[in-house]
C-alpha positions, 0 to 999 in steps of 0.5 A, spaced: 447 524 895 442 529 894 442 537 892 441 540 898 447 537 901 450 538 895 448 546 896 450 545 904 458 543 902 460 548 897 457 553 901 461 550 907 468 550 903 466 556 899 466 559 906 472 556 908 477 559 903 474 565 904 477 566 911 483 562 912 485 565 904 482 572 905 487 574 898 491 571 893 491 566 888 490 561 893 484 565 896 481 566 888 482 559 886 478 556 892 473 561 891 471 558 883 472 551 884 467 553 889 462 556 885 462 551 880 461 545 885 455 551 886 452 552 878 455 544 877 448 540 877 446 536 883 446 528 883 441 526 884 440 519 889 436 513 886 429 515 886 427 512 893 421 507 891 414 508 896 410 503 895 403 503 892 398 503 900 394 497 901 388 497 901 384 491 905 377 490 904 374 486 912 369 483 908 368 475 910 371 469 907 365 463 906 367 457 903 360 454 898 355 449 900 353 443 898 346 446 897 340 441 902 338 436 897 330 439 897 325 435 901 320 432 895 328 430 892 326 422 891 334 417 896 337 413 894 338 404 894 344 406 900 340 410 904 334 405 905 333 404 913 331 396 913 330 391 907 324 393 907 326 400 906 330 397 900 324 392 897 319 398 897 324 402 894 327 398 887 324 399 882 320 392 879 316 395 872 323 395 868 324 388 864 327 383 866 332 380 862 332 371 861 337 371 867 334 376 873 327 372 871 330 365 873 332 369 879 326 372 881 323 364 881 327 361 884 325 367 889 318 367 889 318 358 889 321 357 894 320 362 898 315 367 897 311 365 903 318 367 907 320 373 910 325 378 906 330 377 910 329 368 907 328 370 900 334 374 900 337 369 902 335 363 898 337 369 893 343 369 895 344 361 894 343 361 887 348 368 887 352 364 891 353 358 887 354 361 879 359 364 882 361 358 884 365 353 880 362 346 883 355 351 878 353 351 874 355 359 871 348 362 870 342 364 874 337 359 870 343 353 869 344 353 878 335 353 878 334 348 872 341 344 875 336 336 876 334 334 883 336 341 886 330 345 886 322 342 888 320 347 885 322 346 877 318 340 872 325 338 869 329 344 867 321 347 865 320 353 871 311 353 872 307 359 871 307 365 875 302 369 877 305 377 875 303 384 878 301 380 884 304 383 890 309 377 892 312 377 884 313 384 885 316 383 892 321 377 888 323 381 884 326 387 887 329 380 893 332 378 885 335 385 884 338 386 892 342 379 893 344 380 884 347 388 885 349 386 893 345 391 897 344 388 902 348 383 906 343 377 908 344 373 914 346 367 910 352 371 907 356 365 903 350 360 904 351 355 897 346 350 900 340 349 904 333 345 905 326 346 909 328 344 916 322 339 917 327 335 913 335 333 915 339 330 909 346 327 910 348 333 906 348 336 911 352 333 916 358 334 913 356 343 911 357 348 915 352 351 918 351 359 917 342 361 920 337 358 920 330 364 917 323 362 918 322 355 915 329 354 911 337 353 914 342 355 910 350 352 910 356 353 908 
């Protein structure tokens, strides 16, 4: 109850006492009680909690947008639009391991006159053979396997004319096949031969594709 309410009640009580009991001890007692109520400290209600005013900021909330790549930022290998673009993007100046040299050499000697799709298919056959239990487990082992590649001289590969465009393409194609950066038209092939010959084993294999002068099988 507020102090204002207490005061009003006390005044009302005093008026009632003096009206109903104008004389006597009862009237005096009531008047005294009313006077004490007036002089007594009033009960104070619990303070009312008034929230502070809320301020609203008229400002847009915008998620940060990643910065667009600069025009001169080089594209990644996965952004190539064609096999030719991908070949041009591969770094062919980095040193080659013995395994990669065997793979690139097979592409160079077996298919350097072929379109890029044909070169990639030849490289893919060597990669697939190295993952197939019927063949050696390395690129060099696959290439050096007797009777498989006519350009081999026993277990030796002929010298390569490095620094030529044909060698650079072969190196790029070998790296693409090794890393699986481009799907070959003869995906899954483990055998191939030139189209001007017809070996007996070809009748027992599943033909997958013919790319220029080579036919590929699974």
